[in-house]
N, C-alpha and C positions, 0 to 999 in steps of 0.2 A: 571705502564707500560710506558716505554720510547718509544715514537714514533719519528722517524727521517725522515725529508723530505729534499731531495736535488733536486734543480731544476736549470734549465739553465746551465746544464753541458753537455759536450760531453762524453757520457757514452759508454765504451767499455765492452759489455757483452760477454758471451760465444757464443752467437748466432749472434749478429750484433752490429753495432754502431748506437746510437741514438744521433743526433746532430741538435738542442738541445734536451735534454731529462731530465726526472725526475726519482727519485727513492724513494721508501718508505721502511723503515725498522721498524719492531715492535719487542720490547723485544730482540734486538740484532740480529734479523734474517731478511734477505731481503724478503720482501713480495710482492713487485710489482715494475715495472718500465715501462717506455714507452716514446714515442716521444712527443715533443711539450710542451704545458703547463701542469702543474700537476693537478690532481684532487683536488677538494675542500675537503681536508681531514685535520682534526685537527692534529697537531704535536707539541710535546714539544720542539723540536729543528728543526729549519728551516735554511737551508744553501742555500744562493744565490751563485751559483758557478761561475758566471761571465765568463762563457764559458771555464773554465778550464776543463781538462780531468779527468774523474773519472775512475780509474783503480782498479782492485782487489789489495789488499795489497800484498806486496812481502813476499815470504817465503824463508828465508835464511837457508839452511840445513847444511852450513859449515861456521861457524863463531866462533872465539875463544874469542874475547874480544873487548873492545872499551873504550874510554874516561878514560884510566888509569886503567881499570879493566879487569880481565881475568877469564875464567871458572876455571882454575886451582888455583885460589885464594881460592876456596872452601868456598865461602862466599855468603850468601843471599844478602848482601848489594852490592857486586860486580855484581851479576847477575841482580839486580834491576837497577844499573847504566847502564849496558849494554842494558837492555830491553828498557829503556827510550831513550837512544841514538839511537838505531835502529829505534824506532818509528818515530823519527824526520827525518829519511831518508827513510821512506816509507815501512819499514819492519813491518809487523803486526804479524808474527809468525816466530819462529826460533828454531833451535836445538843448544843447548850449546855444543861446540865441545872441546874435551880434546886433550892433547898432549901425546906423549909417556912419561911415568914417572913411578915412583915406584907404586907397588900395593897399598901401603898406601895412596899416594897422589891422585891417581885416585879414590880410594874408598871415600876419603874425598870429592872430587869434586862431585861424584855421590850423596852422602848423602845430600850435600847442594842443589843440583838441585831438588832432591826429596822433600826436605823441602819447597823449593820455589814453586814448582808446587802444592803442597798441600794447600798452602795459600799465593797466590801472593800478595806482598805488594802494597800499593798505594803511590803515584798516578800511574795509570795504564801505562804500557809500552807494547812493543811487547809481545805477548803471548809466553811463554816458553813451547814448546810442547814435549820436551824430549832431548835425548842425541845423539850426533854423537861421537862415540868412534873412534878417528883416532889414529891408533896404539894402543898398542905397538907391534902388531904382524906384522911387516913389514920387509923390506929388508934393511940392513945397506948400501948396495951399492947405494941405491936410497933413503936414509934416509932424504935428504934435510936438513931442520933446526930442525928435530926431534932430540931428545937426543940419539945419537948412542949407548951410553954405556948401555942404558936401553931397547934397542930393544930385543925382545925375541919371542919364539914360544908360540902358544896358549896352556895354561895349564888349564885343567878342574877345578882344585881346585881354580884357581884365577878367571876365567871368569864366571863360572856358577853362583856364588852369584851375580855378576853384572847383568847378564841376569834376575835373579829372581826378581830384584828390579822393573822390569816392566816399566822402563823409557827409555831404549835404543831403538832407532828407526833405527839407521844406524851404521854400523861397517865398517871401512876401513882397509883392510889387504892385505898382499902379498900372493897370492894363490899358488906360486910355491913350497911352503914347505908343504910336506904331513902332518906335525904335525898340520897345520892350517885347514886341510880339514874337520875334525869333526866339527869345529866351523862354517864353512860355512853351512854345512847340518843342524846343530842345529838351526842356525839363520833362515834359510829358513823354517824349521818346525814351528818356533815360530812367523813367519810373520815379522821378522827383516830384513831390506834391507842390503845386503852385497855389498861392493864396492871394486873394484880392485884398489890398492893404493900403492905408494912407493914400486914399484915392478920392479924386473929385469927379469920377466918372458919372455919366448919366445912366439911367436905367438901361437904355438900349446898349450902351457901351459895355455895361456889366454883363448883360445877356450874351453879347458877342464874345466876351472873354470866356464865359462858361462854355460856349461852343468850341472855343479853342482848347479847352481842357482844364481850366481853373475849376476846382471843386471844394475850395476851402476859403474861409473868410476870417481874416485876422482881427482879434479883439472886436467882434461884431458890435455895432452901434458906435464905436469910437473910431475917429479919424476916417470917416466915410460920409458920403452924402446921405442925408436922412430921408425919412419917409414922409411924403406929402401926398394927399389924396389925388392931386393932378400931376404930380411929379414924383414917382415912386423911388427914384434914386437907387444907389447901390443897396441900401438897406432893404428897399422893396424887392429888388431882384434877388438878393440873398435869401430872404425869408420865403419867397414864393418859388424858388427853384429847388426841386426835391433832391437833386444830386449834391448840393453844396452843404458842407459841414460848417458849423459856426463855432468859432472860439468865443468864450465868454469869461470876462474877469468878474467873478462873483464876490466883490469886496464891498458892495453896497455904496461904493463911491463912484466908480466908473459907470455903473449901470444901476438904475433904480430897480428895486425888487419886482415891481409891476412889469417892467420890461423883461426881466428874467422869466417871469411867468408866461408872458406872451410868447417868448422864444420857445419855451417848453411846449406850450400848447400847439405851436406850429411845427416844431422840428422833432418832437419826441418820437421814440427814445433814442434813435440811432445817430442823429445829426447835431447834437449839442456836445461841445467839448469844453470842459472847464479848464482854465489855464490860470497861472498866477501872474504872469508878466512881472515877476518880482525883480527888483534891482538890488544892488549891494547893500542897501539899508535894511533889507528884510532880516529880521532877528536882532537888529541893533536899535538903540534908543533914538529918539528924535535928535536931529542935528543937521549939519550941512555935509553933503557927500559929493565927491567929484564924479563927473561923467564927461569923458574927453577933457576939453579945456573949460568946461562949464561947471556949475554947481547946482545940485538938487537940494532943495530945502524940505526936510521932513518935519512936519508939525502934526501932532496928534495922530501919528502913523500914516499921514497922507503925504505923498511925494509930489512936489511941484517945482517947476522952474521959478526963478524970481518973478516972472511976469504972470504967474498963476497957472500956467499950462500943466496939466497932469503929466507926470513923468514916470510911468510904470507904477508899480505898487510895492507894498511891503507885505503882501498877502502870503500866507502859507496855504497850500492847496487843500489841506484837510479843513481849514476854516472856510474856504471857498465852497466846498461841498456842503458843509453845514449851513452856510448862508443860502445856498441854492435850495436846500430841503425846506428851509423856513419860507423862502419866497414862493415856492411852488406848492407848498403844503403836502409834499410827497415824502414817503419814507425812503430810507436808504435802499431798500430792496428794489425800488422803482427807479432810482436815479444813479446807482453805483457806476453804471457804464459810462456816464458822462465824463468821469475823471480817469477812466482806465481803458475800457475796450474801444470806445469811440475814437479817442486820440491815437490809440495803437493801430486801429484800422486806417486812420487818416495818413499815417506815415509808414504803412506797410510792415507793421511789427506784430499784427494780431495772430500770426501763426505761432508766435512764441510768448507773447505777453498780453495783458489786458483783461484776463478772465481766469477764473478757477475752473480749469478743465484738465482732464487726464492728458498727459503728454506735453503740457505747457510748462514753462519755467515756474519754479516754486517761488514766485515773487508775491508776497502777501503781507497784509497788515492786520493786527488785532486792535480794534478800537472800541471805545465805549459809546453810549448813546449820543454824546456831544461831539463825536468824531475825534476826540483826543486819542492820539496814537500811544498804545501801550507797548506794542512790539512791531518791529519791521523785519521782515524776512526776505532775503534776496538770494536767489539760487539755493534755497533750502537752508541758508545760514542766517542766524539771528544777528543782525547788524546794529540794532538799537533795541533797548529795553528800558522802559520807564522805571 
């Protein structure tokens, strides 16, 4: 049995901050924590935290790739590369996110994910908890960098076998099409979260979709109808509906810091979810990177199609959290849950992950004041150390 003791840390738990504090985990589960000096307890691994901050590990529910690899590579090796990269940047659990593509290529990606989840390779990286299916059931007019030629309506013969695989936790779609409504209801029945995404819906259509069970918004502000004082659009519906959680790419490129602060003021603290939306170029230098049969150009860390359309990001989630802190003027003890507990709740993982609480998985990170990750701990095991 592996016992882990962390001491002399500033620990941000779900209830309060302990500074300094200690934490004990046994067999991968958090068992105790408190203020001051730790108890005299034997431990296999002892970490002197040197006053670093101990946070719950981040949960990225919208991330496509990193370090040269992508979910759509349909490869266990690619997923392993991604998982290890994410762990180095504070992510302890993630959903592998697909693109709009052919039925055959999406099926291949899902098969690789299911194989990976059944037997995760070593060395350990961020835990792959399932799939975020982004597209193909979206609106061409708001397609962004998705493959516009392959956008379609939800077909039972195509999507039901994917649902039966039991690995999809989140589906992003455009709800303005009646042909997609059956899928919204089917997912709600199965406990799969449905997100409004890449949509040209009106305010009223968005509200009707929320009545059907949609309670999540994909990369809010981006690829949706915007807010006008006489035509509130999807954005107006999302911001004014209390049940809807909002993804946010906090890279200072997709969303202006003032818009981040506005979202925080409206949705704090439980309904903001920071995501990376990172692609295979994350962690790699500027250059040209393939996506399906197209090319993404990365210049100064910004990913775009040749026509200038933003194409995901090269963001790491720890940097996103830091940007969000700067945009809102809030300290980490006020915003930590935007990258951990809120996304965990959104995809029904909060009983295990997303916060430092007794009985939850010992998924934690030690960070400095700039959110640089010094250690990543998954299931009580140190998987990355600076």
